[in-house]
C-alpha positions as CSV (number, residue, x, y, z in Angstrom):
1,M,6.8,-13.6,-6.4
2,S,7.9,-11.2,-3.7
3,G,7.4,-7.5,-3.8
4,I,5.3,-5.2,-5.9
5,G,6.4,-4.2,-9.3
6,M,5.9,-0.9,-11.1
7,P,2.8,-2.0,-13.1
8,E,1.0,-3.3,-9.9
9,L,1.9,-0.1,-8.1
10,I,0.4,2.0,-10.9
11,V,-2.8,0.0,-10.9
12,I,-3.1,0.4,-7.1
13,L,-2.5,4.2,-7.4
14,I,-5.1,4.6,-10.2
15,I,-7.7,2.6,-8.2
16,G,-6.9,4.7,-5.1
17,F,-7.3,7.9,-7.1
18,I,-10.7,6.8,-8.4
19,V,-12.0,5.6,-5.1
20,L,-10.6,8.3,-2.8
21,G,-10.3,11.3,-5.1
22,P,-7.4,13.7,-5.5
23,K,-8.1,15.6,-2.3
24,K,-8.0,12.7,0.2
25,L,-5.3,10.6,-1.5
26,P,-2.3,12.6,-0.2
27,G,-3.6,12.7,3.4
28,I,-4.2,8.9,3.4
29,G,-0.7,8.4,1.9
30,R,0.9,10.4,4.7
31,A,-1.2,8.5,7.3
32,I,0.0,5.1,5.9
33,A,3.6,6.3,5.8
34,K,3.4,7.5,9.4
35,G,2.0,4.1,10.5
36,I,4.7,2.2,8.7
37,R,7.4,4.5,10.3
38,E,5.9,4.0,13.8
39,F,5.8,0.2,13.2
40,R,9.5,0.2,12.1
41,H,10.5,2.3,15.1
42,S,8.7,-0.1,17.5
43,L,10.5,-3.1,15.9
44,E,13.8,-1.3,16.3
45,G,13.0,-0.8,20.0
46,M,12.2,-4.4,20.5
47,D,15.4,-5.4,18.7
48,E,17.4,-3.1,21.0
49,E,15.7,-4.6,24.1
50,S,16.5,-8.2,23.0
51,N,20.1,-7.3,22.3
52,S,20.5,-5.7,25.7
53,E,18.9,-8.7,27.4
54,Q,21.4,-11.0,25.6
55,E,24.3,-8.9,26.8
56,D,23.0,-9.0,30.4
57,T,22.7,-12.8,30.5
58,P,26.0,-14.7,31.2
59,Q,27.2,-17.1,28.5
60,T,27.3,-20.7,29.6
61,E,29.7,-23.3,28.2
62,S,28.1,-26.2,26.3
63,K,28.5,-29.6,28.0
64,G,30.0,-31.4,25.1
65,E,33.2,-29.3,24.8
66,D,36.5,-30.6,26.0
67,K,39.0,-27.7,26.3
68,D,41.8,-29.9,27.6
69,L,42.4,-31.7,24.3
70,P,45.8,-31.3,22.7
């Protein structure tokens, strides 16, 4: 049960249209989209930071490996 299907989306839009009215609904939709876009952008920034930190730290060999085996 992951995700929202088309029937659920239509019900949400109808309820939003009734509660908010046709004049406010587009503005609220833009505000929500802007918030989601900023959230994704911040997640990408955090991902880039973690990748750069992993590249800066030296890789250590694990203790259980024997490289001299034939």
